[in-house]
C-alpha positions as CSV (number, residue, x, y, z in Angstrom):
1,X,134.7,245.3,37.5
2,X,133.3,242.3,39.3
3,X,135.8,239.8,40.7
4,X,134.1,236.5,40.1
5,X,136.2,234.8,42.6
6,X,135.1,237.2,45.4
7,X,131.5,236.8,44.3
8,X,131.9,233.0,44.6
9,X,133.5,233.2,48.0
10,X,130.5,235.3,49.2
11,X,128.2,232.4,48.5
12,X,130.2,230.2,50.9
13,X,128.9,230.0,54.4
14,X,132.0,228.3,56.0
15,X,134.6,230.5,57.2
16,X,138.1,229.5,58.6
17,X,139.2,230.9,61.7
18,X,142.2,228.9,62.6
19,X,144.9,226.7,61.1
20,X,144.1,223.1,61.7
21,X,144.6,219.6,60.5
22,X,143.1,216.2,61.4
23,X,143.3,212.7,60.0
24,X,140.5,210.5,58.9
25,X,142.6,207.7,60.0
26,X,142.1,209.0,63.7
27,X,138.7,210.4,63.4
28,X,136.7,212.2,66.1
29,X,133.9,209.8,65.8
30,X,133.4,206.4,63.9
31,X,129.9,205.1,62.9
32,X,129.7,201.3,61.7
33,X,126.5,200.2,60.3
34,X,126.6,196.8,58.3
35,X,129.2,197.1,55.4
36,X,129.7,200.9,56.2
37,X,132.4,203.0,57.7
38,X,131.7,206.6,58.5
39,X,134.8,208.5,59.8
40,X,134.1,212.0,61.0
41,X,136.4,214.8,61.7
42,X,135.5,218.4,62.9
43,X,137.8,221.2,61.7
44,X,137.1,224.5,63.2
45,X,133.3,224.4,63.1
46,X,132.9,222.3,59.9
47,X,132.2,218.4,60.0
48,X,133.6,216.3,57.2
49,X,133.3,212.7,56.5
50,X,135.1,209.8,54.8
51,X,132.4,207.3,53.7
52,X,133.5,203.7,52.9
53,X,130.9,201.4,51.6
54,X,132.0,197.7,51.2
55,X,131.0,195.6,48.0
56,X,127.3,194.5,48.4
57,X,126.5,197.6,50.4
58,X,123.1,199.0,49.8
59,X,121.6,201.9,51.8
60,X,118.1,200.2,52.1
61,X,119.8,197.1,53.6
62,X,122.6,198.8,55.8
63,X,122.0,202.4,57.0
64,X,118.2,202.0,57.0
65,X,118.7,199.5,59.9
66,X,120.1,202.5,61.9
67,X,117.9,205.5,60.8
68,X,114.5,203.7,60.1
69,X,113.5,206.0,57.3
70,X,112.2,204.5,54.1
71,X,114.8,206.3,51.9
72,X,118.0,208.2,52.7
73,X,116.6,211.7,54.1
74,X,120.1,213.3,54.0
75,X,121.6,215.7,51.4
76,X,125.0,214.9,50.2
77,X,127.9,216.9,48.6
78,X,131.1,215.3,48.1
79,X,133.6,213.5,45.9
80,X,134.5,210.1,45.1
81,X,138.1,208.6,45.4
82,X,137.4,204.9,44.8
83,X,134.7,202.4,43.6
84,X,131.2,202.9,42.0
85,X,128.1,203.8,43.5
86,X,124.7,204.0,41.9
87,X,122.1,206.4,43.4
88,X,118.4,206.1,42.5
89,X,115.9,208.7,43.6
90,X,112.3,207.9,44.6
91,X,111.2,209.1,41.1
92,X,113.3,206.5,39.5
93,X,116.1,208.9,38.2
94,X,119.6,207.6,38.6
95,X,123.3,208.5,38.6
96,X,126.4,206.6,38.9
97,X,129.3,208.2,40.8
98,X,132.9,207.0,40.0
99,X,136.3,207.9,41.1
100,X,137.1,211.6,40.3
101,X,133.4,212.6,40.3
102,X,132.1,215.3,42.5
103,X,128.3,214.9,43.3
104,X,125.4,216.4,44.8
105,X,122.3,214.2,46.0
106,X,119.2,215.4,47.6
107,X,117.2,213.7,50.1
108,X,114.9,210.8,49.1
109,X,117.2,208.2,47.6
110,X,118.5,204.6,47.8
111,X,122.1,203.7,46.7
112,X,124.2,200.7,46.3
113,X,127.7,199.8,45.4
114,X,128.5,198.4,42.0
115,X,131.1,195.7,41.5
116,X,133.7,194.3,43.9
117,X,135.6,197.4,44.9
118,X,134.6,199.5,48.0
119,X,133.3,202.8,47.4
120,X,135.1,205.6,49.1
121,X,134.0,209.3,49.2
122,X,134.6,212.4,51.2
123,X,131.5,214.5,52.2
124,X,131.5,218.0,52.9
125,X,127.7,217.9,53.8
126,X,125.8,215.3,55.9
127,X,128.7,214.0,57.9
128,X,127.4,215.3,61.2
129,X,124.2,213.2,60.7
130,X,124.6,210.5,58.3
131,X,124.3,206.8,59.5
132,X,123.5,208.4,63.0
133,X,120.4,207.2,64.9
134,X,117.8,209.8,65.1
């Protein structure tokens, strides 16, 4: 009989080798483009990020000034804890991410905060490179 839990765990490329805890309030690295806070922690060999985007934040007006690409070229996998973010792919397709949503966003997009609440998300991919000059 196939154990689906074991099968799913086999797909994971991250392994945990030591017991460790770190706070995003005292991160290993901080990145601060306009209206952007990226707090990065590395636990074992995995880099995680807390992304906070202020009201009025738009990738093409903030992070673009640091990375100098026409659209965001980073893949994202994470979950939202506050605020609302609209993401638009280069082909025009859009999604809106709200608190409680998990999301996957491929490279080639713009994004912006909707409303007057900061968007806060925790990312399991992209934290090592997001908002970092090339």
